[in-house]
C-alpha positions, 0 to 999 in steps of 0.5 A: 497521456502524460506520465503518472504522478507517483504517490502514497495515500494515507488511508488510515480510518478513511472509508474506501469503496470496493464494488465486486465480490470475486477473488480480485475484489477480495485481494483489493479489499484486503490490501485496503484493510491492511493500510488501515481503511475502512472498507465497504464492499458492495456485492450481492454475491461474494467469494469465500475470501470476501465472506471470511473477511466479512466474518472477521469484521474486516469490512462492511458488506452491502448485499446489493448491486451498486448504487450511486449513494453507496459512494457517499463519504468514500475517499477511494473507489475500486471497481472489480465486477464482470459487468461492464456497465456497472464498472463504467457507472462506478467510474463515472459516479466517482469522477463526478464526486472527485474520488480517485477511482480504479476500474481493474484491468481497464486503464481507460476507466481509472484515475489512478493505477495500482502498482505491483508492490514489494513490502518489507515492513515499512519499506514499500517498493512499487513498480508500475509500467503505466499500464503497458504490461502488468506481467512485466511489473509482476516479473519486476516485483519477483526480482526485487523480492529477491534483492530485498529480504526480510532483513529490511523490515528489522533494519528500518525499525531500528533506523526509526528508532535512531531517528527518534533519539537523534531528533530528541538529543541533537539540536544542530541540523547539520550534525543530525544530518551527518549522523543520519548519513553515517547510520545509512552508510553503516554496516547495520543492514549486513549485520541484521542479515547475518542474524547479528542483531546485537552487533547491528544495535552496537553500531547504532548506539555508537552513532546516535550517542 
């Protein structure tokens, strides 16, 4: 198989289908919801976590076995049932419709794979072993979680504010690039890490003015 092409999808407002009602399906549904997707989940029985999401309005549940028409309008599909025939049907129907599909723990029934992810606000670091070893991806994720703390979320929020100011106030592209690089090389992150938010903001303001 050729190498996977890494990509981040904008699922805001898009319908995504999850087939299955167990804990894994619940985690997949929760991840999709957190990304702004409209989650449709198909399962005749669900675990408590899925039931809670349904009660909270985080997903629309179809209390039924999977049927091909339930995939109508989907932008992405995930299959996570304990029935091999159902999982294969989900895969085949998605392929027919050119819908990206992932069948959990079955790489041969996937047009995309889901990486292990570290999130720190808008910083998203994804790790993949191309399906070779999810356990290794998990180990790498834990290592990165130790390297990238919550200060990165604050840092990126401030960097986004600085970027908006520079785009609005500096017309020269080369000068903007120079300031962007100064911001990235500045001690802002270190100051945030030690709790000196005022100092970090002062550095930012000095560069963007």
